[in-house]
N, CA, C and O atoms as a Maestro MAE file, in Angstrom:
{
 s_m_m2io_version
 :::
 2.0.0
}

f_m_ct {
 s_m_title
 :::
 protein
 m_atom[320] {
  # First column is atom index #
  i_m_mmod_type
  r_m_x_coord
  r_m_y_coord
  r_m_z_coord
  i_m_residue_number
  s_m_chain_name
  s_m_pdb_residue_name
  s_m_pdb_atom_name
  i_m_atomic_number
  :::
  1 25 -4.867 -13.279 20.333 1 A "MET " " N  " 7
  2 3 -5.216 -12.035 20.999 1 A "MET " " CA " 6
  3 2 -3.964 -11.162 21.057 1 A "MET " " C  " 6
  4 15 -2.847 -11.651 21.227 1 A "MET " " O  " 8
  5 25 -4.183 -9.866 20.912 2 A "ALA " " N  " 7
  6 3 -3.065 -8.916 20.960 2 A "ALA " " CA " 6
  7 2 -3.559 -7.602 21.541 2 A "ALA " " C  " 6
  8 15 -4.722 -7.235 21.375 2 A "ALA " " O  " 8
  9 25 -2.665 -6.901 22.222 3 A "ASP " " N  " 7
  10 3 -2.998 -5.579 22.739 3 A "ASP " " CA " 6
  11 2 -2.803 -4.509 21.678 3 A "ASP " " C  " 6
  12 15 -3.544 -3.526 21.635 3 A "ASP " " O  " 8
  13 25 -1.802 -4.701 20.821 4 A "VAL " " N  " 7
  14 3 -1.476 -3.724 19.790 4 A "VAL " " CA " 6
  15 2 -1.096 -4.486 18.526 4 A "VAL " " C  " 6
  16 15 -0.397 -5.497 18.583 4 A "VAL " " O  " 8
  17 25 -1.564 -3.989 17.393 5 A "ILE " " N  " 7
  18 3 -1.128 -4.544 16.113 5 A "ILE " " CA " 6
  19 2 -0.708 -3.394 15.212 5 A "ILE " " C  " 6
  20 15 -1.188 -2.270 15.364 5 A "ILE " " O  " 8
  21 25 0.181 -3.673 14.281 6 A "GLN " " N  " 7
  22 3 0.646 -2.671 13.330 6 A "GLN " " CA " 6
  23 2 0.694 -3.302 11.966 6 A "GLN " " C  " 6
  24 15 1.048 -4.473 11.825 6 A "GLN " " O  " 8
  25 25 0.341 -2.534 10.962 7 A "GLY " " N  " 7
  26 3 0.407 -3.037 9.608 7 A "GLY " " CA " 6
  27 2 -0.109 -2.003 8.634 7 A "GLY " " C  " 6
  28 15 -0.578 -0.941 9.044 7 A "GLY " " O  " 8
  29 25 -0.028 -2.302 7.338 8 A "PRO " " N  " 7
  30 3 -0.550 -1.384 6.332 8 A "PRO " " CA " 6
  31 2 -2.062 -1.229 6.485 8 A "PRO " " C  " 6
  32 15 -2.751 -2.145 6.935 8 A "PRO " " O  " 8
  33 25 -2.557 -0.074 6.110 9 A "LEU " " N  " 7
  34 3 -3.974 0.223 6.269 9 A "LEU " " CA " 6
  35 2 -4.864 -0.818 5.605 9 A "LEU " " C  " 6
  36 15 -5.878 -1.211 6.180 9 A "LEU " " O  " 8
  37 25 -4.509 -1.271 4.412 10 A "HIS " " N  " 7
  38 3 -5.360 -2.246 3.721 10 A "HIS " " CA " 6
  39 2 -5.431 -3.581 4.467 10 A "HIS " " C  " 6
  40 15 -6.383 -4.339 4.284 10 A "HIS " " O  " 8
  41 25 -4.440 -3.870 5.298 11 A "VAL " " N  " 7
  42 3 -4.466 -5.086 6.102 11 A "VAL " " CA " 6
  43 2 -5.300 -4.881 7.366 11 A "VAL " " C  " 6
  44 15 -5.983 -5.798 7.821 11 A "VAL " " O  " 8
  45 25 -5.238 -3.668 7.930 12 A "LEU " " N  " 7
  46 3 -5.958 -3.393 9.173 12 A "LEU " " CA " 6
  47 2 -7.451 -3.125 8.980 12 A "LEU " " C  " 6
  48 15 -8.240 -3.344 9.899 12 A "LEU " " O  " 8
  49 25 -7.843 -2.655 7.804 13 A "ARG " " N  " 7
  50 3 -9.252 -2.306 7.589 13 A "ARG " " CA " 6
  51 2 -10.222 -3.424 7.943 13 A "ARG " " C  " 6
  52 15 -11.269 -3.135 8.523 13 A "ARG " " O  " 8
  53 25 -9.936 -4.674 7.629 14 A "PRO " " N  " 7
  54 3 -10.892 -5.730 8.003 14 A "PRO " " CA " 6
  55 2 -11.129 -5.839 9.515 14 A "PRO " " C  " 6
  56 15 -12.123 -6.424 9.944 14 A "PRO " " O  " 8
  57 25 -10.229 -5.285 10.314 15 A "PHE " " N  " 7
  58 3 -10.378 -5.329 11.762 15 A "PHE " " CA " 6
  59 2 -11.109 -4.105 12.298 15 A "PHE " " C  " 6
  60 15 -11.214 -3.929 13.512 15 A "PHE " " O  " 8
  61 25 -11.608 -3.267 11.417 16 A "SER " " N  " 7
  62 3 -12.193 -1.981 11.793 16 A "SER " " CA " 6
  63 2 -13.455 -2.113 12.635 16 A "SER " " C  " 6
  64 15 -13.929 -3.214 12.916 16 A "SER " " O  " 8
  65 25 -13.978 -0.974 13.023 17 A "LYS " " N  " 7
  66 3 -15.183 -0.903 13.851 17 A "LYS " " CA " 6
  67 2 -16.333 -1.709 13.241 17 A "LYS " " C  " 6
  68 15 -17.071 -2.388 13.955 17 A "LYS " " O  " 8
  69 25 -16.478 -1.628 11.927 18 A "GLU " " N  " 7
  70 3 -17.575 -2.328 11.269 18 A "GLU " " CA " 6
  71 2 -17.517 -3.833 11.527 18 A "GLU " " C  " 6
  72 15 -18.551 -4.497 11.603 18 A "GLU " " O  " 8
  73 25 -16.322 -4.357 11.660 19 A "GLU " " N  " 7
  74 3 -16.164 -5.785 11.933 19 A "GLU " " CA " 6
  75 2 -16.173 -6.078 13.428 19 A "GLU " " C  " 6
  76 15 -16.263 -7.234 13.842 19 A "GLU " " O  " 8
  77 25 -16.079 -5.023 14.235 20 A "GLY " " N  " 7
  78 3 -16.155 -5.192 15.685 20 A "GLY " " CA " 6
  79 2 -14.961 -5.862 16.329 20 A "GLY " " C  " 6
  80 15 -15.089 -6.443 17.407 20 A "GLY " " O  " 8
  81 25 -13.806 -5.796 15.697 21 A "MET " " N  " 7
  82 3 -12.643 -6.503 16.235 21 A "MET " " CA " 6
  83 2 -11.651 -5.589 16.942 21 A "MET " " C  " 6
  84 15 -10.774 -6.080 17.652 21 A "MET " " O  " 8
  85 25 -11.763 -4.276 16.769 22 A "LEU " " N  " 7
  86 3 -10.837 -3.354 17.413 22 A "LEU " " CA " 6
  87 2 -11.579 -2.482 18.415 22 A "LEU " " C  " 6
  88 15 -12.679 -2.002 18.142 22 A "LEU " " O  " 8
  89 25 -10.971 -2.284 19.565 23 A "ALA " " N  " 7
  90 3 -11.536 -1.386 20.571 23 A "ALA " " CA " 6
  91 2 -11.038 0.026 20.301 23 A "ALA " " C  " 6
  92 15 -9.968 0.216 19.725 23 A "ALA " " O  " 8
  93 25 -11.803 0.992 20.712 24 A "SER " " N  " 7
  94 3 -11.410 2.387 20.567 24 A "SER " " CA " 6
  95 2 -10.291 2.706 21.556 24 A "SER " " C  " 6
  96 15 -10.356 2.326 22.725 24 A "SER " " O  " 8
  97 25 -9.265 3.408 21.074 25 A "TYR " " N  " 7
  98 3 -8.170 3.819 21.947 25 A "TYR " " CA " 6
  99 2 -7.466 4.999 21.312 25 A "TYR " " C  " 6
  100 15 -7.123 4.956 20.130 25 A "TYR " " O  " 8
  101 25 -7.250 6.039 22.071 26 A "ARG " " N  " 7
  102 3 -6.522 7.213 21.597 26 A "ARG " " CA " 6
  103 2 -5.271 7.341 22.460 26 A "ARG " " C  " 6
  104 15 -5.361 7.686 23.639 26 A "ARG " " O  " 8
  105 25 -4.127 7.069 21.888 27 A "SER " " N  " 7
  106 3 -2.874 7.108 22.620 27 A "SER " " CA " 6
  107 2 -2.539 8.525 23.075 27 A "SER " " C  " 6
  108 15 -2.709 9.468 22.302 27 A "SER " " O  " 8
  109 25 -2.070 8.700 24.304 28 A "PRO " " N  " 7
  110 3 -1.626 10.021 24.743 28 A "PRO " " CA " 6
  111 2 -0.482 10.547 23.862 28 A "PRO " " C  " 6
  112 15 -0.336 11.759 23.703 28 A "PRO " " O  " 8
  113 25 0.313 9.662 23.302 29 A "ALA " " N  " 7
  114 3 1.417 10.078 22.433 29 A "ALA " " CA " 6
  115 2 0.905 10.727 21.149 29 A "ALA " " C  " 6
  116 15 1.622 11.504 20.518 29 A "ALA " " O  " 8
  117 25 -0.333 10.414 20.760 30 A "ALA " " N  " 7
  118 3 -0.892 10.973 19.529 30 A "ALA " " CA " 6
  119 2 -1.030 12.491 19.599 30 A "ALA " " C  " 6
  120 15 -1.126 13.146 18.561 30 A "ALA " " O  " 8
  121 25 -1.042 13.054 20.788 31 A "ALA " " N  " 7
  122 3 -1.134 14.514 20.924 31 A "ALA " " CA " 6
  123 2 0.054 15.194 20.256 31 A "ALA " " C  " 6
  124 15 -0.054 16.348 19.840 31 A "ALA " " O  " 8
  125 25 1.170 14.512 20.148 32 A "GLY " " N  " 7
  126 3 2.351 15.079 19.509 32 A "GLY " " CA " 6
  127 2 2.431 14.799 18.019 32 A "GLY " " C  " 6
  128 15 3.361 15.262 17.359 32 A "GLY " " O  " 8
  129 25 1.477 14.052 17.474 33 A "TYR " " N  " 7
  130 3 1.460 13.743 16.042 33 A "TYR " " CA " 6
  131 2 0.928 14.932 15.260 33 A "TYR " " C  " 6
  132 15 0.248 15.785 15.829 33 A "TYR " " O  " 8
  133 25 1.223 15.005 13.975 34 A "PRO " " N  " 7
  134 3 0.674 16.084 13.147 34 A "PRO " " CA " 6
  135 2 -0.859 16.055 13.169 34 A "PRO " " C  " 6
  136 15 -1.463 14.995 13.335 34 A "PRO " " O  " 8
  137 25 -1.470 17.206 13.003 35 A "GLU " " N  " 7
  138 3 -2.932 17.325 13.045 35 A "GLU " " CA " 6
  139 2 -3.616 16.388 12.048 35 A "GLU " " C  " 6
  140 15 -4.625 15.766 12.377 35 A "GLU " " O  " 8
  141 25 -3.069 16.285 10.827 36 A "TRP " " N  " 7
  142 3 -3.702 15.445 9.814 36 A "TRP " " CA " 6
  143 2 -3.772 13.980 10.230 36 A "TRP " " C  " 6
  144 15 -4.644 13.248 9.761 36 A "TRP " " O  " 8
  145 25 -2.876 13.549 11.093 37 A "SER " " N  " 7
  146 3 -2.852 12.146 11.499 37 A "SER " " CA " 6
  147 2 -3.890 11.825 12.562 37 A "SER " " C  " 6
  148 15 -4.176 10.653 12.812 37 A "SER " " O  " 8
  149 25 -4.455 12.840 13.188 38 A "ARG " " N  " 7
  150 3 -5.418 12.592 14.266 38 A "ARG " " CA " 6
  151 2 -6.861 12.620 13.781 38 A "ARG " " C  " 6
  152 15 -7.787 12.435 14.571 38 A "ARG " " O  " 8
  153 25 -7.055 12.849 12.498 39 A "LYS " " N  " 7
  154 3 -8.405 12.875 11.944 39 A "LYS " " CA " 6
  155 2 -8.850 11.459 11.614 39 A "LYS " " C  " 6
  156 15 -8.026 10.587 11.335 39 A "LYS " " O  " 8
  157 25 -10.143 11.240 11.648 40 A "GLY " " N  " 7
  158 3 -10.664 9.940 11.245 40 A "GLY " " CA " 6
  159 2 -10.859 9.001 12.420 40 A "GLY " " C  " 6
  160 15 -11.260 9.418 13.506 40 A "GLY " " O  " 8
  161 25 -10.578 7.762 12.197 41 A "THR " " N  " 7
  162 3 -10.893 6.700 13.153 41 A "THR " " CA " 6
  163 2 -10.036 6.753 14.417 41 A "THR " " C  " 6
  164 15 -8.882 7.179 14.379 41 A "THR " " O  " 8
  165 25 -10.602 6.327 15.506 42 A "ASP " " N  " 7
  166 3 -9.835 6.199 16.743 42 A "ASP " " CA " 6
  167 2 -9.390 4.749 16.928 42 A "ASP " " C  " 6
  168 15 -8.914 4.367 17.997 42 A "ASP " " O  " 8
  169 25 -9.549 3.959 15.889 43 A "ARG " " N  " 7
  170 3 -9.128 2.565 15.932 43 A "ARG " " CA " 6
  171 2 -7.895 2.300 15.077 43 A "ARG " " C  " 6
  172 15 -7.103 1.405 15.374 43 A "ARG " " O  " 8
  173 25 -7.737 3.085 14.015 44 A "ILE " " N  " 7
  174 3 -6.591 2.908 13.132 44 A "ILE " " CA " 6
  175 2 -5.936 4.268 12.904 44 A "ILE " " C  " 6
  176 15 -6.357 5.007 12.014 44 A "ILE " " O  " 8
  177 25 -4.917 4.613 13.687 45 A "PRO " " N  " 7
  178 3 -4.205 5.877 13.443 45 A "PRO " " CA " 6
  179 2 -3.574 5.858 12.055 45 A "PRO " " C  " 6
  180 15 -3.107 4.818 11.591 45 A "PRO " " O  " 8
  181 25 -3.564 6.998 11.409 46 A "ALA " " N  " 7
  182 3 -3.044 7.091 10.042 46 A "ALA " " CA " 6
  183 2 -1.623 7.629 10.016 46 A "ALA " " C  " 6
  184 15 -1.244 8.317 9.068 46 A "ALA " " O  " 8
  185 25 -0.831 7.329 11.036 47 A "PHE " " N  " 7
  186 3 0.499 7.907 11.082 47 A "PHE " " CA " 6
  187 2 1.469 6.939 11.728 47 A "PHE " " C  " 6
  188 15 1.136 6.243 12.688 47 A "PHE " " O  " 8
  189 25 2.649 6.910 11.196 48 A "GLY " " N  " 7
  190 3 3.702 6.094 11.777 48 A "GLY " " CA " 6
  191 2 5.036 6.528 11.194 48 A "GLY " " C  " 6
  192 15 5.080 7.154 10.135 48 A "GLY " " O  " 8
  193 25 6.086 6.208 11.856 49 A "ILE " " N  " 7
  194 3 7.426 6.523 11.366 49 A "ILE " " CA " 6
  195 2 8.147 5.199 11.170 49 A "ILE " " C  " 6
  196 15 8.258 4.390 12.091 49 A "ILE " " O  " 8
  197 25 8.625 5.000 9.976 50 A "GLU " " N  " 7
  198 3 9.374 3.790 9.676 50 A "GLU " " CA " 6
  199 2 10.727 4.209 9.115 50 A "GLU " " C  " 6
  200 15 10.806 5.052 8.222 50 A "GLU " " O  " 8
  201 25 11.756 3.630 9.631 51 A "TYR " " N  " 7
  202 3 13.099 3.943 9.170 51 A "TYR " " CA " 6
  203 2 13.486 2.999 8.043 51 A "TYR " " C  " 6
  204 15 13.123 1.823 8.051 51 A "TYR " " O  " 8
  205 25 14.220 3.521 7.081 52 A "VAL " " N  " 7
  206 3 14.650 2.739 5.929 52 A "VAL " " CA " 6
  207 2 16.163 2.784 5.864 52 A "VAL " " C  " 6
  208 15 16.767 3.854 5.942 52 A "VAL " " O  " 8
  209 25 16.769 1.625 5.723 53 A "GLY " " N  " 7
  210 3 18.214 1.552 5.551 53 A "GLY " " CA " 6
  211 2 18.517 1.034 4.152 53 A "GLY " " C  " 6
  212 15 17.898 0.075 3.693 53 A "GLY " " O  " 8
  213 25 19.458 1.659 3.485 54 A "TYR " " N  " 7
  214 3 19.818 1.252 2.129 54 A "TYR " " CA " 6
  215 2 20.943 0.235 2.178 54 A "TYR " " C  " 6
  216 15 21.959 0.443 2.842 54 A "TYR " " O  " 8
  217 25 20.752 -0.842 1.483 55 A "ILE " " N  " 7
  218 3 21.781 -1.874 1.374 55 A "ILE " " CA " 6
  219 2 22.066 -2.044 -0.114 55 A "ILE " " C  " 6
  220 15 21.145 -2.209 -0.914 55 A "ILE " " O  " 8
  221 25 23.332 -2.003 -0.476 56 A "TYR " " N  " 7
  222 3 23.681 -2.146 -1.886 56 A "TYR " " CA " 6
  223 2 24.996 -2.897 -2.013 56 A "TYR " " C  " 6
  224 15 25.779 -2.981 -1.066 56 A "TYR " " O  " 8
  225 25 25.219 -3.435 -3.191 57 A "ASN " " N  " 7
  226 3 26.431 -4.175 -3.493 57 A "ASN " " CA " 6
  227 2 27.497 -3.193 -3.970 57 A "ASN " " C  " 6
  228 15 27.365 -2.602 -5.042 57 A "ASN " " O  " 8
  229 25 28.536 -3.020 -3.187 58 A "LYS " " N  " 7
  230 3 29.596 -2.066 -3.523 58 A "LYS " " CA " 6
  231 2 30.367 -2.471 -4.775 58 A "LYS " " C  " 6
  232 15 31.070 -1.650 -5.365 58 A "LYS " " O  " 8
  233 25 30.239 -3.720 -5.177 59 A "GLU " " N  " 7
  234 3 30.909 -4.170 -6.404 59 A "GLU " " CA " 6
  235 2 30.090 -3.811 -7.643 59 A "GLU " " C  " 6
  236 15 30.627 -3.786 -8.750 59 A "GLU " " O  " 8
  237 25 28.798 -3.534 -7.468 60 A "LEU " " N  " 7
  238 3 27.931 -3.211 -8.607 60 A "LEU " " CA " 6
  239 2 27.535 -1.741 -8.672 60 A "LEU " " C  " 6
  240 15 27.176 -1.245 -9.740 60 A "LEU " " O  " 8
  241 25 27.596 -1.050 -7.562 61 A "VAL " " N  " 7
  242 3 27.179 0.361 -7.518 61 A "VAL " " CA " 6
  243 2 28.387 1.221 -7.171 61 A "VAL " " C  " 6
  244 15 29.028 1.039 -6.137 61 A "VAL " " O  " 8
  245 25 28.678 2.161 -8.063 62 A "LYS " " N  " 7
  246 3 29.804 3.069 -7.848 62 A "LYS " " CA " 6
  247 2 29.470 4.043 -6.718 62 A "LYS " " C  " 6
  248 15 28.306 4.406 -6.548 62 A "LYS " " O  " 8
  249 25 30.466 4.471 -5.947 63 A "PRO " " N  " 7
  250 3 30.214 5.412 -4.849 63 A "PRO " " CA " 6
  251 2 29.457 6.661 -5.282 63 A "PRO " " C  " 6
  252 15 28.622 7.164 -4.531 63 A "PRO " " O  " 8
  253 25 29.731 7.168 -6.471 64 A "ALA " " N  " 7
  254 3 29.051 8.376 -6.949 64 A "ALA " " CA " 6
  255 2 27.581 8.120 -7.276 64 A "ALA " " C  " 6
  256 15 26.787 9.060 -7.317 64 A "ALA " " O  " 8
  257 25 27.210 6.857 -7.510 65 A "ASP " " N  " 7
  258 3 25.836 6.504 -7.877 65 A "ASP " " CA " 6
  259 2 24.975 6.073 -6.698 65 A "ASP " " C  " 6
  260 15 23.778 5.841 -6.865 65 A "ASP " " O  " 8
  261 25 25.550 5.964 -5.531 66 A "VAL " " N  " 7
  262 3 24.780 5.507 -4.369 66 A "VAL " " CA " 6
  263 2 23.630 6.483 -4.095 66 A "VAL " " C  " 6
  264 15 23.862 7.686 -3.978 66 A "VAL " " O  " 8
  265 25 22.388 5.977 -3.991 67 A "PRO " " N  " 7
  266 3 21.253 6.858 -3.699 67 A "PRO " " CA " 6
  267 2 21.457 7.598 -2.375 67 A "PRO " " C  " 6
  268 15 21.879 7.015 -1.376 67 A "PRO " " O  " 8
  269 25 21.150 8.885 -2.396 68 A "LYS " " N  " 7
  270 3 21.285 9.709 -1.193 68 A "LYS " " CA " 6
  271 2 19.936 9.933 -0.503 68 A "LYS " " C  " 6
  272 15 19.873 10.177 0.702 68 A "LYS " " O  " 8
  273 25 18.863 9.845 -1.292 69 A "ARG " " N  " 7
  274 3 17.506 10.058 -0.768 69 A "ARG " " CA " 6
  275 2 16.613 8.911 -1.231 69 A "ARG " " C  " 6
  276 15 16.915 8.235 -2.214 69 A "ARG " " O  " 8
  277 25 15.528 8.702 -0.525 70 A "TYR " " N  " 7
  278 3 14.566 7.663 -0.878 70 A "TYR " " CA " 6
  279 2 14.085 7.855 -2.321 70 A "TYR " " C  " 6
  280 15 13.935 6.885 -3.064 70 A "TYR " " O  " 8
  281 25 13.845 9.109 -2.710 71 A "GLU " " N  " 7
  282 3 13.352 9.417 -4.038 71 A "GLU " " CA " 6
  283 2 14.339 9.012 -5.128 71 A "GLU " " C  " 6
  284 15 13.937 8.754 -6.263 71 A "GLU " " O  " 8
  285 25 15.615 8.955 -4.796 72 A "ASP " " N  " 7
  286 3 16.633 8.569 -5.774 72 A "ASP " " CA " 6
  287 2 16.407 7.154 -6.301 72 A "ASP " " C  " 6
  288 15 16.841 6.828 -7.406 72 A "ASP " " O  " 8
  289 25 15.745 6.329 -5.534 73 A "LEU " " N  " 7
  290 3 15.510 4.940 -5.946 73 A "LEU " " CA " 6
  291 2 14.516 4.844 -7.102 73 A "LEU " " C  " 6
  292 15 14.400 3.790 -7.728 73 A "LEU " " O  " 8
  293 25 13.789 5.945 -7.397 74 A "ALA " " N  " 7
  294 3 12.843 5.951 -8.512 74 A "ALA " " CA " 6
  295 2 13.532 6.182 -9.853 74 A "ALA " " C  " 6
  296 15 12.893 6.108 -10.902 74 A "ALA " " O  " 8
  297 25 14.835 6.462 -9.820 75 A "ASP " " N  " 7
  298 3 15.574 6.690 -11.059 75 A "ASP " " CA " 6
  299 2 15.502 5.425 -11.927 75 A "ASP " " C  " 6
  300 15 15.770 4.328 -11.437 75 A "ASP " " O  " 8
  301 25 15.143 5.568 -13.206 76 A "PRO " " N  " 7
  302 3 15.020 4.393 -14.094 76 A "PRO " " CA " 6
  303 2 16.294 3.554 -14.179 76 A "PRO " " C  " 6
  304 15 16.230 2.382 -14.550 76 A "PRO " " O  " 8
  305 25 17.440 4.126 -13.845 77 A "LYS " " N  " 7
  306 3 18.677 3.331 -13.935 77 A "LYS " " CA " 6
  307 2 18.676 2.137 -12.982 77 A "LYS " " C  " 6
  308 15 19.466 1.210 -13.163 77 A "LYS " " O  " 8
  309 25 17.810 2.142 -11.976 78 A "TRP " " N  " 7
  310 3 17.771 1.043 -11.017 78 A "TRP " " CA " 6
  311 2 16.826 -0.074 -11.429 78 A "TRP " " C  " 6
  312 15 16.758 -1.108 -10.765 78 A "TRP " " O  " 8
  313 25 16.095 0.127 -12.527 79 A "LYS " " N  " 7
  314 3 15.168 -0.909 -12.984 79 A "LYS " " CA " 6
  315 2 15.944 -2.168 -13.372 79 A "LYS " " C  " 6
  316 15 16.957 -2.089 -14.068 79 A "LYS " " O  " 8
  317 25 15.486 -3.281 -12.938 80 A "ASN " " N  " 7
  318 3 16.103 -4.598 -13.191 80 A "ASN " " CA " 6
  319 2 17.465 -4.710 -12.540 80 A "ASN " " C  " 6
  320 15 18.120 -5.746 -12.652 80 A "ASN " " O  " 8
  :::
 }
 m_bond[319] {
  # First column is bond index #
  i_m_from
  i_m_to
  i_m_order
  :::
  1 1 2 1
  2 2 3 1
  3 3 4 2
  4 3 5 1
  5 5 6 1
  6 6 7 1
  7 7 8 2
  8 7 9 1
  9 9 10 1
  10 10 11 1
  11 11 12 2
  12 11 13 1
  13 13 14 1
  14 14 15 1
  15 15 16 2
  16 15 17 1
  17 17 18 1
  18 18 19 1
  19 19 20 2
  20 19 21 1
  21 21 22 1
  22 22 23 1
  23 23 24 2
  24 23 25 1
  25 25 26 1
  26 26 27 1
  27 27 28 2
  28 27 29 1
  29 29 30 1
  30 30 31 1
  31 31 32 2
  32 31 33 1
  33 33 34 1
  34 34 35 1
  35 35 36 2
  36 35 37 1
  37 37 38 1
  38 38 39 1
  39 39 40 2
  40 39 41 1
  41 41 42 1
  42 42 43 1
  43 43 44 2
  44 43 45 1
  45 45 46 1
  46 46 47 1
  47 47 48 2
  48 47 49 1
  49 49 50 1
  50 50 51 1
  51 51 52 2
  52 51 53 1
  53 53 54 1
  54 54 55 1
  55 55 56 2
  56 55 57 1
  57 57 58 1
  58 58 59 1
  59 59 60 2
  60 59 61 1
  61 61 62 1
  62 62 63 1
  63 63 64 2
  64 63 65 1
  65 65 66 1
  66 66 67 1
  67 67 68 2
  68 67 69 1
  69 69 70 1
  70 70 71 1
  71 71 72 2
  72 71 73 1
  73 73 74 1
  74 74 75 1
  75 75 76 2
  76 75 77 1
  77 77 78 1
  78 78 79 1
  79 79 80 2
  80 79 81 1
  81 81 82 1
  82 82 83 1
  83 83 84 2
  84 83 85 1
  85 85 86 1
  86 86 87 1
  87 87 88 2
  88 87 89 1
  89 89 90 1
  90 90 91 1
  91 91 92 2
  92 91 93 1
  93 93 94 1
  94 94 95 1
  95 95 96 2
  96 95 97 1
  97 97 98 1
  98 98 99 1
  99 99 100 2
  100 99 101 1
  101 101 102 1
  102 102 103 1
  103 103 104 2
  104 103 105 1
  105 105 106 1
  106 106 107 1
  107 107 108 2
  108 107 109 1
  109 109 110 1
  110 110 111 1
  111 111 112 2
  112 111 113 1
  113 113 114 1
  114 114 115 1
  115 115 116 2
  116 115 117 1
  117 117 118 1
  118 118 119 1
  119 119 120 2
  120 119 121 1
  121 121 122 1
  122 122 123 1
  123 123 124 2
  124 123 125 1
  125 125 126 1
  126 126 127 1
  127 127 128 2
  128 127 129 1
  129 129 130 1
  130 130 131 1
  131 131 132 2
  132 131 133 1
  133 133 134 1
  134 134 135 1
  135 135 136 2
  136 135 137 1
  137 137 138 1
  138 138 139 1
  139 139 140 2
  140 139 141 1
  141 141 142 1
  142 142 143 1
  143 143 144 2
  144 143 145 1
  145 145 146 1
  146 146 147 1
  147 147 148 2
  148 147 149 1
  149 149 150 1
  150 150 151 1
  151 151 152 2
  152 151 153 1
  153 153 154 1
  154 154 155 1
  155 155 156 2
  156 155 157 1
  157 157 158 1
  158 158 159 1
  159 159 160 2
  160 159 161 1
  161 161 162 1
  162 162 163 1
  163 163 164 2
  164 163 165 1
  165 165 166 1
  166 166 167 1
  167 167 168 2
  168 167 169 1
  169 169 170 1
  170 170 171 1
  171 171 172 2
  172 171 173 1
  173 173 174 1
  174 174 175 1
  175 175 176 2
  176 175 177 1
  177 177 178 1
  178 178 179 1
  179 179 180 2
  180 179 181 1
  181 181 182 1
  182 182 183 1
  183 183 184 2
  184 183 185 1
  185 185 186 1
  186 186 187 1
  187 187 188 2
  188 187 189 1
  189 189 190 1
  190 190 191 1
  191 191 192 2
  192 191 193 1
  193 193 194 1
  194 194 195 1
  195 195 196 2
  196 195 197 1
  197 197 198 1
  198 198 199 1
  199 199 200 2
  200 199 201 1
  201 201 202 1
  202 202 203 1
  203 203 204 2
  204 203 205 1
  205 205 206 1
  206 206 207 1
  207 207 208 2
  208 207 209 1
  209 209 210 1
  210 210 211 1
  211 211 212 2
  212 211 213 1
  213 213 214 1
  214 214 215 1
  215 215 216 2
  216 215 217 1
  217 217 218 1
  218 218 219 1
  219 219 220 2
  220 219 221 1
  221 221 222 1
  222 222 223 1
  223 223 224 2
  224 223 225 1
  225 225 226 1
  226 226 227 1
  227 227 228 2
  228 227 229 1
  229 229 230 1
  230 230 231 1
  231 231 232 2
  232 231 233 1
  233 233 234 1
  234 234 235 1
  235 235 236 2
  236 235 237 1
  237 237 238 1
  238 238 239 1
  239 239 240 2
  240 239 241 1
  241 241 242 1
  242 242 243 1
  243 243 244 2
  244 243 245 1
  245 245 246 1
  246 246 247 1
  247 247 248 2
  248 247 249 1
  249 249 250 1
  250 250 251 1
  251 251 252 2
  252 251 253 1
  253 253 254 1
  254 254 255 1
  255 255 256 2
  256 255 257 1
  257 257 258 1
  258 258 259 1
  259 259 260 2
  260 259 261 1
  261 261 262 1
  262 262 263 1
  263 263 264 2
  264 263 265 1
  265 265 266 1
  266 266 267 1
  267 267 268 2
  268 267 269 1
  269 269 270 1
  270 270 271 1
  271 271 272 2
  272 271 273 1
  273 273 274 1
  274 274 275 1
  275 275 276 2
  276 275 277 1
  277 277 278 1
  278 278 279 1
  279 279 280 2
  280 279 281 1
  281 281 282 1
  282 282 283 1
  283 283 284 2
  284 283 285 1
  285 285 286 1
  286 286 287 1
  287 287 288 2
  288 287 289 1
  289 289 290 1
  290 290 291 1
  291 291 292 2
  292 291 293 1
  293 293 294 1
  294 294 295 1
  295 295 296 2
  296 295 297 1
  297 297 298 1
  298 298 299 1
  299 299 300 2
  300 299 301 1
  301 301 302 1
  302 302 303 1
  303 303 304 2
  304 303 305 1
  305 305 306 1
  306 306 307 1
  307 307 308 2
  308 307 309 1
  309 309 310 1
  310 310 311 1
  311 311 312 2
  312 311 313 1
  313 313 314 1
  314 314 315 1
  315 315 316 2
  316 315 317 1
  317 317 318 1
  318 318 319 1
  319 319 320 2
  :::
 }
}
């Protein structure tokens, strides 16, 4: 039993209203979320903030090559 659970949408969907495992709840904090995040189900909010920290080997990555943005990690040079 849990009061709150968090996870990717594809993991939470089996707990949806159709399965009867989640109770309806609308957090007062959701009033400050973007409008697009408040649409849809009152059981699975579609919004969250997750922080990402970059960890790299300073012996393998030159200071000039260190990714500055999340999108930088899509550069093909990082493959393998």
